[in-house]
C-alpha positions in Angstrom: 6.8 -84.8 -109.9 7.4 -81.6 -108.0 4.0 -80.1 -108.8 2.0 -83.3 -108.2 -0.5 -82.8 -105.2 0.6 -84.4 -102.0 -2.6 -86.5 -101.8 -1.6 -88.1 -105.1 1.9 -88.8 -103.7 0.4 -90.3 -100.6 -1.8 -92.6 -102.6 1.3 -93.7 -104.6 3.2 -94.5 -101.5 0.2 -96.4 -100.0 -0.1 -98.6 -103.1 3.7 -99.2 -103.3 3.8 -100.2 -99.6 2.5 -103.7 -100.5 5.3 -105.9 -101.8 3.0 -107.7 -104.3 1.9 -104.5 -105.9 5.5 -103.3 -106.0 6.4 -106.4 -107.8 3.5 -106.0 -110.3 4.7 -102.5 -111.1 8.3 -103.7 -111.4 7.3 -106.5 -113.8 5.2 -104.2 -116.0 7.9 -101.5 -115.9 10.5 -103.9 -117.1 8.5 -106.2 -119.4 6.1 -103.5 -120.6 3.2 -106.0 -120.9 2.2 -109.4 -119.6 -0.8 -111.8 -119.5 -2.6 -112.7 -116.3 -1.4 -116.3 -116.2 2.2 -115.3 -116.6 1.8 -112.5 -114.0 0.2 -114.9 -111.5 3.1 -117.4 -112.0 5.7 -114.7 -111.5 4.0 -113.5 -108.3 3.3 -117.0 -106.9 -0.1 -115.8 -105.5 -3.7 -117.1 -105.7 -6.1 -116.0 -108.5 -8.2 -113.9 -106.1 -5.2 -112.2 -104.5 -3.7 -111.2 -107.9 -7.1 -109.8 -109.1 -7.3 -107.9 -105.8 -3.9 -106.2 -106.4 -4.7 -105.5 -110.0 -8.0 -103.9 -108.9 -6.1 -101.8 -106.4 -3.8 -100.7 -109.3 -6.7 -100.2 -111.8 -6.0 -96.5 -112.2 -2.4 -97.2 -113.2 -2.8 -100.3 -115.4 -4.6 -100.9 -118.7 -5.2 -103.9 -121.0 -4.5 -104.0 -124.7 -6.6 -105.9 -127.3 -4.9 -109.2 -126.3 -5.9 -108.5 -122.7 -2.3 -108.2 -121.6 -1.6 -105.8 -118.7 0.6 -102.7 -119.2 1.3 -99.5 -117.4 -0.6 -96.3 -118.5 0.9 -92.8 -118.0 0.1 -92.7 -114.3 1.5 -96.2 -114.0 4.7 -95.1 -115.5 4.9 -92.3 -112.9 4.3 -94.9 -110.2 7.1 -97.0 -111.6 9.4 -94.0 -111.6 8.6 -93.3 -107.9 9.3 -97.0 -107.1 12.7 -96.8 -108.9 13.6 -93.5 -107.2 12.5 -94.7 -103.7 12.1 -91.1 -102.4 9.4 -91.6 -99.8 9.4 -88.9 -97.1 10.2 -90.3 -93.6 7.2 -88.8 -91.9 4.8 -90.3 -94.5 6.5 -93.7 -94.1 5.8 -93.6 -90.3 2.2 -92.6 -90.6 1.5 -95.2 -93.4 3.3 -97.9 -91.5 1.1 -97.2 -88.4 -2.2 -97.4 -90.5 -0.9 -100.5 -92.2 -0.3 -102.4 -88.9 -3.7 -101.2 -87.5 -5.6 -102.4 -90.6 -3.6 -105.6 -90.8 -4.9 -106.8 -87.4 -8.4 -105.3 -87.9 -8.9 -107.2 -91.2 -6.7 -110.2 -90.3 -4.8 -109.8 -93.5 -2.0 -112.2 -92.6 -4.6 -115.0 -92.1 -6.5 -114.2 -95.3 -3.3 -114.1 -97.3 -2.6 -117.7 -96.4 -5.9 -118.7 -98.2 -4.0 -118.5 -101.5 -3.4 -122.2 -100.8 -6.9 -122.8 -99.6 -6.7 -126.5 -98.5 -4.4 -125.6 -95.7 -7.0 -123.4 -94.0 -10.1 -125.4 -94.9 -10.1 -127.3 -91.6 -9.8 -124.0 -89.7 -12.6 -122.4 -91.6 -14.9 -125.4 -91.1 -14.0 -125.6 -87.4 -15.0 -122.0 -86.9 -18.4 -122.6 -88.4 -18.9 -125.7 -86.3 -17.8 -123.9 -83.1 -20.4 -121.2 -83.9 -23.1 -123.8 -84.7 -22.4 -125.8 -81.5 -22.2 -122.7 -79.4 -25.6 -121.5 -80.7 -27.1 -124.9 -79.9 -25.7 -125.0 -76.3 -26.8 -121.4 -75.6 -30.2 -122.1 -77.2 -29.9 -119.1 -79.6 -31.5 -118.8 -83.0 -28.8 -117.6 -85.3 -29.6 -115.5 -88.3 -26.2 -114.8 -89.9 -25.1 -111.6 -88.1 -27.8 -111.8 -85.4 -28.9 -114.0 -82.6 -32.2 -114.4 -80.8 -32.6 -116.1 -77.4 -34.9 -118.9 -76.4 -34.9 -120.9 -79.6 -37.8 -123.3 -80.2 -35.7 -125.4 -82.6 -34.0 -128.7 -81.6 -30.3 -128.9 -80.9 -29.5 -130.4 -84.3 -31.8 -127.9 -86.1 -30.0 -124.9 -84.6 -26.7 -126.4 -85.8 -28.0 -126.9 -89.3 -29.6 -123.4 -89.5 -26.3 -121.8 -88.5 -24.3 -123.5 -91.2 -27.1 -123.0 -93.7 -27.0 -119.2 -93.2 -23.3 -119.0 -93.8 -23.6 -121.1 -96.9 -26.4 -118.8 -98.0 -24.0 -115.8 -97.5 -21.4 -117.6 -99.7 -23.9 -118.2 -102.5 -25.1 -114.6 -102.2 -21.5 -113.3 -102.4 -20.9 -115.5 -105.5 -23.9 -114.2 -107.3 -23.6 -110.5 -106.3 -19.9 -110.2 -107.1 -20.7 -111.7 -110.5 -23.6 -109.3 -111.2 -21.7 -106.2 -110.0 -18.1 -107.0 -110.9 -18.2 -110.0 -113.3 -15.9 -112.0 -111.0 -16.1 -115.8 -111.3 -14.2 -118.7 -110.0 -12.0 -119.0 -106.9 -15.0 -120.5 -105.1 -13.1 -122.6 -102.5 -10.9 -119.6 -101.4 -14.0 -117.5 -101.0 -15.8 -120.2 -98.9 -12.8 -120.5 -96.7 -12.4 -116.8 -96.3 -16.0 -116.4 -95.3 -15.6 -119.2 -92.8 -12.7 -117.3 -91.2 -14.8 -114.1 -91.3 -17.4 -115.9 -89.1 -15.0 -116.0 -86.2 -16.4 -112.9 -84.2 -20.0 -114.1 -84.6 -19.0 -117.7 -83.8 -17.6 -116.9 -80.4 -20.6 -114.8 -79.3 -22.7 -117.7 -77.9 -19.9 -118.6 -75.5 -19.8 -115.0 -74.3 -23.5 -115.0 -74.0 -23.4 -118.0 -71.6 -20.9 -116.2 -69.3 -22.3 -112.7 -68.9 -25.6 -110.8 -68.6 -28.0 -110.2 -71.5 -27.5 -106.4 -71.5 -23.7 -106.5 -71.6 -23.7 -109.3 -74.2 -25.8 -107.2 -76.6 -23.2 -104.5 -76.5 -20.5 -107.0 -77.2 -22.6 -108.5 -80.0 -22.8 -105.1 -81.7 -19.0 -104.8 -81.6 -18.6 -108.3 -83.0 -21.1 -107.6 -85.7 -19.1 -104.7 -86.9 -15.9 -106.7 -86.8 -17.5 -109.6 -88.6 -18.8 -107.2 -91.3 -15.3 -105.9 -91.9 -13.9 -109.4 -92.1 -16.6 -110.4 -94.6 -15.4 -107.5 -96.7 -11.8 -108.6 -96.4 -12.9 -112.2 -97.3 -14.4 -110.8 -100.5 -11.2 -108.9 -101.3 -9.1 -112.0 -101.0 -11.7 -114.5 -102.2 -12.9 -112.6 -105.3 -10.0 -110.1 -105.8 -12.0 -106.9 -105.5 -11.0 -103.7 -103.8 -12.2 -103.0 -100.2 -14.6 -100.2 -101.3 -16.3 -102.7 -103.7 -16.3 -105.5 -101.1 -18.0 -103.3 -98.5 -20.8 -102.7 -101.0 -21.4 -106.4 -101.1 -21.1 -107.0 -97.3 -23.3 -104.1 -96.5 -26.0 -105.3 -98.9 -25.8 -108.7 -97.3 -26.3 -107.1 -93.9 -29.2 -104.9 -95.0 -30.9 -108.0 -96.6 -30.3 -109.9 -93.4 -32.1 -107.1 -91.4 -34.9 -106.7 -94.0 -35.7 -110.5 -93.9 -35.7 -110.5 -90.1 -38.1 -107.5 -90.1 -40.4 -109.3 -92.5 -40.3 -112.4 -90.2 -41.2 -110.3 -87.2 -38.0 -111.0 -85.4 -37.4 -107.3 -84.5 -40.0 -105.8 -82.3 
């Protein structure tokens, strides 16, 4: 422990900061091995959330031939740190600050509640409808992360296209996470998470109606970045993949969005 590089210790503390991950390490440290179903029941969390935490701990956990989870050698070290509880105070302060900043940036408390998806289903659908209606009232063509003024579509067509694009993102996320990471199921939670992630883009049409075109474009750029981060968070909670993997999916969706718009001649 004394000779371990400080960056390794910092990573240990970052991982152990989350209560769910601490509990996983504690369970595995005490029981030695456990199946996914039993682990999920012990944690009381959704499938996607449990997969996410297991993915975060993938360097410290292994599976045996019966696909039961157990700690590897690094995991045993992590369990030892947890039992000793010897986190330096300065590191606790810096980690706590970054944790609170990221929590609000990625809306983690909101996404966590999607473990019981039906509770937030009305909220998710409402956000999509707010965005669709705003686009129609502002006469904006929506194209997932982008908007174009002076739409030639009818009021109802704009609404339908807005919802269609976000359903398309949901289907793309389902397919891409399966092809890359072999994650299946948990569809409703992912759909709800993506609906919540649409919030920054959904409010833009109302901003567009209130301020000038030039200023609104700068605001749209900020909202696009925030929405991209929220889509990544949605994939973390909806499909249980780490943030670095989720960003690969969300960036691919963004690049495809741009490429299709270029082919359609929407960017000049």
